[in-house]
N, C-alpha and C positions, 0 to 999 in steps of 0.2 A: 504493500500500500504506500509506503514511504517513497518508493521509486516512482510510482504513478503520480503522486502529488508533486514531486519535484519536476517531473516531466511536464505536468500540466502548468506549473508556474513558468517554466521556460517558454512554453507555447503562448501563455498569456502575455509574457514580455514581448514576444514577436508580434502578437496581435496589437499591442499598444503602439507599435511602430508603424502600423498600416494606416493608410488614408484613402478615402474614396477616390476612384478614378477609373479610367478605362475608356478608350475610344477604339472603334473598329479600324484596323490597319489596312483593310481592303482584302480582296479575294486573291487566292493563289492556288496553284496546283500542288504545292508542297504537301505531301501526305502527313508530315509531322504536325501541321497546323491543326488546331482544335482544342477542345477542353478536356483536361485530365482531372478526374475527380479524386480528391484525397481520401484514402481508405484507412491507413494505419500509420502509427508513429512508434519510435523506439529510441532508447538512449544508447544501446550497445549493439544493435543489429541482431540480438538474440531474442529478447522478450518484446513482443509487439502488442500494441493496444489500439483500439478502434478510435479514430478521430470523431466518428459520429456519436460515440458515448461521451465525448468531452464537450462538443459544441452542438448547439441547436441549429446554427446557421451553416450554410454550405462552405466547404473548403475545396479549392481547386486552383489549378494553373491553366491559364488559357494562352496558347501560343498563337500570335497573329503574324501576318506577313510584315516584311520590313524590319524584322527583329524586335517588334513590339509585342507586348503582352500584358496580362493581368495576373496578379497573385492575390488570392483571396483565402482568408483563414477565419472561420467562424462567422462568415457573412460580411467581414470587413475587407474591402478590396483596395489595391493600390496598383499603379502602373509600374511595369518593369520593362527592361530590355533583356533580350536573350540571344545567345549564339550557340551553334551546334557544330561539333567537329565530325569528321567522317567516321570516327570510331564510336560515335554516340555520346561523347562527353558533352554535357550540357552546362552552360553557365548562365545564371540569372543575376541581374544587377538592378539595384534601386537605392536611391538616396545615399550613395557612397558605400553601400553594403553589397556583399556578393554571396551567392549560394551556388554550390557545385554538385553535380550528380551525373546520372546516366539516363539516356532515353533510348529504349530498345523494345521492340515487340509490343508497342502500344502501352508501355509503362514508363513512368519517370520515377527514379529513385534518387532523392537528394540525401547526401551523406553529411551535410551540414545545413543549418537553416539560419541564414543571415548571421553567421558567426556563432550560433548556438550549437552545442553538440547534440543534435537531435536528427535521427533518420526519419524521413517521411516518404511514403509510397503513394503514387497517384496512378490511376488507370484511365486510359482514354475512353471518353464517353462514346457509347454506341459501338464499341469494338470488343472483341474477345481474343485474348492472347493465346488461347488454346488452339489446337489444330482445327482447320476448317471442318465444319460439320457437314455431314452428308444427308442428314435426316433419318438415317438408319441407325437406331440406338446401338445395335450390335457392332456395326462397323465403327461408329464414333467412339465406342469404348476401347476397341482394340488398336485402332490406327493412331500412329504418332510415335514420339520418342519415349524410350524407357531407360531406366537407370537402376542399378542394383549391384549384386555381387554374385560370384560363383565360386564353388569349392570342389576339390578333388578328394576322394576317399577310395579305399580298396586299391591302392596303387601298387603296381608290380612292374618288373623290368626296368626300363629307362626311368619311369616315373616314381620308383619306389621311395626316393627321398622327398617327394612332394606330398606325401600323405598328410591330409588335413590342411594343405595350403589353400588360401583363398585370395581373390583379387576383385577389384571393382570392375564393373562391366556396363557398357552402354549398348543400346540397340534401337532399331527402328522397325516398326511393323507397318506394312503397306498392303492392305487387302482391298480388292475392288468389289464392285457391285455383284459380280458373279461369285463372290465368296472364295476367290483364289487370290493368292498374293505371295509376298516374300518377307521373310524375317532376316534381318541383318544384325550381326552382333560383333562387338569388338571390345577387348579388355584393355588393360594398361599398356600392353605391348603391341597393340594394333591400332587402327583408326577407321573412321568411316570410309576412307579411300583404300584401306588395306584390311580387309575383314578377317575375323577369326572364324566366322560361320556365315553362310548364306544358304538359306533353306526355303524352298518353295512349300507353301502350306495351303490347306483348305480350312474353311470355317463352317461349322454347323451349329444349329440352335440346340442340338442335343447336349445334355450335360447335367450336372447336379445343381447348377445355379442359373442365373439370368443371363450370363455372358456366353453360354454355349461352350464349345470345345474346338480348339485349334489342333490340327493334325498335320504332321510332316508328310510330304510326298516324295521329294528327292532334294538333294543338295549336298553341301559339304560342311563338316565341322572340323576345324584345323586341317589335318591331312587325311581324313577318312570320309567315306560317303555316308550320307544320311538317306534312309529309304522310307517307304510308306509306313506310317505308324511307329517309327522309332521315337518320335515325339508325340505324345498325346497330352495336351495342356488344357486342364479344366480348372478355371479360377474358382469354381464353387468348392473345391477341395482345400483351398488355402485357408490359413488361420486368420488372415487379416483381409480387410477390404482392399480392392485395387492392388492385388498382388497376383502374379503368376509364377509358377515354378516349372521350369523346363529341365527334365532330367534324362539321362541316358548313359550308355556304356561306350567307352572308347576301347577298341581292340585293334591292335596292329602288331601281329606276331606275338612276341612275349610281352609287349608293352600294353598295359591295361590300366584303366581307372574308371570309377563311377563319378559322374559329374552332376551337380545340382546348380541351376541358375535361377536366382530369385530377382524378379524385376517388378518395378512399380512405375507408373507414368511419370515422366519428367515433370517436376513441379510439385510432386507429392511430398508432404512432410511425413517422416517416419516416427512421429512421436509415440505411436502405439507399439513400437518395437523396442526391445531392450537395446542398450548401447552395443552389446556384443553381437546383435543381429542386424546392425546397420553397416553399410559399406564403409571401408576404411577412410575414404576421402569425403565422407558425408559432411563433417563439420568444417573441414578446412577448404574444401573446393565446392561441393554441391550446394550447401546452404547459402553461402554468399552469392552464388550465381543466381539461384532462384529468387532470393530476396531482392536482387537487383533487377529481376524481371528478364533475365537473359535466357536465350534459347540454349539448347544443349550444344556444346562445342563438338568439333569433329574428332577430338581426341581427349582422353581423360587427362586432366591436369592442365590442358590448354585454356587460355583466357582466364587463368586464375586471378581472382581479385587481389588487390594489393595487401589486404589484411583478411584475417579469418576470425570466426567467432569463437574459436577454441584455442586461443594462444595467450601466453603471458609474456610480457616483455622481461627479459632477463638482464638486459643491459641497454641503456640509452645509447644513442649513436656516439655521444662524446666519450663514453666510458668503456665501450667494447674494445676488446683486443683484436677484433676482426680487421683484416687488411682492407684498405680503402684508397681510392684515388678519385680523380675527377669524373671518370666514366665517359669523358667527352670523345666522340668520334664523329665522322661525317654522317650526313643524312643517308647517303648511299650505304655506308657501312652498317648503320642501324638496320636498314631494311634488308640488306643482304644477310646480316647476322640472323635475322628472324628466319629467312628462307633456309639458311644452312642448318639451323637448329630444328626446324619443323619438317623439312623435306629431304635434306641431304645426309645429315649425320644420323646414321642408324643406331648409334650408341649414345645418343644425347643424354639419356638418364644415367649413363655411367661416366659422363663428363664431369670432372671436378671444377671447382672455382678456378684453380690454376690453369686448367685446360681452356676455359673460356677466356681467361686473361691472355693466354697465348694467341687465341684466335683473333681477339679484338686489338691486341697490342697495347692495352692499357688496363689498369686496375679499374674495377667497377666502382660506381658511387655507392658507398654503403648506406643503407636506409635504416635498418633496425635488425635486432636479434631477438628471437622469441623461443619459448619452449612450448611445444604442443602437447597438451594432456592426452589428446585422442591418439596421436601418432607416437607419443612417448619418445620425442627426440627434439634436439635443438634445431632451429631453422634460422637462416640468414637471408636477407633480402637485399638485392643490388639492382642498380639501374645502369644501363649504357645509354647515354643521352646524345641526341643529335646536337652538335654545336651550331648547326644552322637554324634549329628550331627546338628550344628546350622542352616544348610540349610533346615532342616525338621521342619516344624512348622504348627500350625493351626492359621489362620488369621481370627479374629472374629470382625464383625461390631456390635455395640450396638447403638440403637436409643433411645432418651429420650422420652418415651411415656407419662410421666407426670413429673413435676418438680423433678429432682434428681433421677428419676428411669429410669435406662438404661436397655433395654431388647435386646436380640439377634435379629438382623434383617437380617443378612447374615453371611455366613462363607465359607471358602474354605481351601484346603490343599496347601502346598508348599513343594516340594522336595520329596514327596512320593505319591504313587497311592492310592487314596481313595477306588477304586474298590478292589485292592489287600488287603487293610486293612480290608474291609468288609468280604472278603472270608476267611481271616485268623482269625479274632477275633470276628465275629458276635455271634457265639454260646457262647463264653466265656463271652462277654459283657452282653448278655441276662441273663446268669446264675448269673453274679455278680450283675446285676440290681435286679434280683429276690431275692437274698440274702439280699441286702440292703432294699428291700421292706419288706421282712420278719421281719428284725430287727426293721424297722420303725413301722410296723403294730403292733408288740408286745407292743409298748409303746404309741400307738395312742389312744386318748380319742374318744369314740364312742357315738353316739346318736341314738335314735329310729327313724326308718323310716317306713312309711306305705303309700301304694298307691293302688288305685283300678283301674284296667285296664279293659276297655271294648272293645268288638269287634266293628270294624268300622261299623257305621250305625245301631248297635244293642246294645243299652245301657243295655238291659236286660241280655245280655251275658257278665258277669263280673267276674273277679278274683281279690281277695284282697291279696296283697303281703306285708309282714312285714319282717323287718330285722334290722340290725344295720349298720350304715355307719359312717365314720369319721366326727368329728365335723367341720372340714374344709378340703378342697381339693377335695371334691365330691359335686355334686349338681344334681338336677333332672330336666330334660327337659320335661315339660308337653306336648309340641307339638309332640315330637318324642317318648315319652313314654320310656325314658331311663335314667339310672343313668350315669352321666358323670364324668370322672376322672379330674375334673377341677372345681374351684369355679364359673366359668362362664359356665352355662349350654349350651350356644350357641357357645362355643369355637370349631371351626372347627379343625378336626384332632385329637381331644382328644379321649382317649379310652372310651368305653361305654359298659354298660350292658343294652340291649334292651329287652323290653317285648312286646309280641303280643298275642292277644287272638283270636281264631277262633273256629268254631263249632266242627271241626274234625281235628285230627292230620294230616290226609292226605292232608288237605288244605295247609299245609306249604310246600308241594312239588310242588306247582304250577309252580315255576320257576326252578325246579330241573335240567331240561335239560340245563339251562344256568350256572349251578354251574361248576366251574373249580377246578381241583385237589381234587375232592370229596373223603373223607375217613370216614368210620365209626370209632368211638372211643369208649372207655369204657362208659358204662352206669353210671349215677350219681344219687344218691338219694338226692333229694332236698325237704325239708319240708315233709319227709316221703313218697314221691312219686318217683318212678323210672322213670328217664328221659333217652331217647335214645340220645346218643351223636354223633356228626359228625363235621367234619371240611371241609371247602371249601372256594373258592374265588368267590365273586360276587360283581358287581358294584365297583370294585376296592378295596374292603375290604377283609381281611382275617377273616373269621368267625369261631368261636367255638360256636356251637348251640346245645342246649338241648331242646327236644320236648317231651311232654307227654299228654295223654288224661286224663284230671282231672276227668271227669265224662261224662255221656251222655249229649252231647250238648256243652261241654266246653273243649278246648284244649289250652295249653300254650306253647309258645316258649320263651326261654331265650337265647338271642344271645349276644356273646361278640365280639366286633370289636376293633382291634388295641390294645388289651391287652392280655397278657398271663394269665393263671389261674394256676400257680404253687402252690402246697400246701403250706399254710402258708402265702401267699401274700394276699393283701387286696381283690382282686376279689374273691379269694377262701374263705376268711373269710365271705365276704358278702353273697356268695351263700350258705355256710354252715349254716349260721344263719337264713335262710329264712323259713318262714311259709307261706303256701298257702291255702286260703279258697275260 
């Protein structure tokens, strides 16, 4: 009660500063123009209270053309001026005062109110920030973005050490009027553009509850096929409202596990679930995003807000022993840095603070240091800022994975569009990364590598491969039969060179109908044998694959995922040095 009273007093102070006003600024096609109704307020971003319970009069922000507008609290209105950046950053000004926030998906979230530490949320009049409704209650419940977590149990073979491990997961369900559609899923090591699972489904009204049942028809989960009725999803069986559970068995040779995936619609509060039953990033990433009215990002950890609701400051900026610098780089470097982190560096979440300093060539600007109760770890926050425009910067969160070692845990842009940066700089950043790889490769110490790969369930059909690999930075995954561009062979998302043996080269075309963006590329001679080359997308991976018939009864596939093979780079050197027996 004391907190509510103090908040109310702060809002009364704001109200006392308002004065009647407001003239129409004219008509415009700007979709952001309009009236945003005040709904909630908070002092810390965690505990929220209704504005309607505090005031009889209306509270709103009206954005008019020409940067003019009206701010109204409890029926008392005053003229304002407003400006909006391309990333949704909103600034309101009046009588020498300023208020800042975010406008996105039909919502305004102000994180200060004319200098008072009060969060306020506004929703655009006459709009709905939820997915577009079809008029079909069944489809409207299922369709849209989902968020939750998944876990592995009953693990054996390669996955034995992952028993009980769990990860955050995002997904999208898109089902049409004919009740057929697609489920797309990605966890912390995948993204909307690089899926962990893509499954075609059908929806029926049959089930134990009002939402019917969703059934798999075909598709992929990681590297195995999903068939009809492998997934039978009945929300009526769940313990909570607005919750689905997808479960199944992964079997690939001796590698097995049982998986359970728990999802709720994006924007749902998990207050009815115990803390141990909530996703790991629920407090630090998810809550700040939905309270800001933001849509689900394309990757977990992306677009992370500058602060979270479950952290404590352990040291103010002036007293921390964290390294710090100006963080100043060119505008181009800021935007290229985002592209490199988001699109090119497959091991970005293994990248240390020192590694990012090496990339940018300058220490980051230290912002703060906090301890997260939820994640049970220290976190540091840095900015790399455009010296051409200080409102353009990369905001990077680092987590202390082991004493004194801080690795990237989340990052986001401010002041510029990440999508536009990717469109503008992706090819350039890839080329620059390849040149850097060439330079590093030329000076890398190498070691001998040899492996014998056998056909599944046919140990007598074997191919021996030898080459040279770096002494560090690469490792071999025995279970998945691939060279991994990481010291940890189990590192998800790392680039890999995969080997597979079959009896005939035609056997590698079994899933060819599922290949997307298929293209034949130039043949390549590897170990004196001419391999046919092709590129395609499958199971969320972009593949470069070379296949050849070694002799009667033996064919070999060499597939590269999440890495390019530019001449002179390490993947190219590894392939060029191969012998095949």
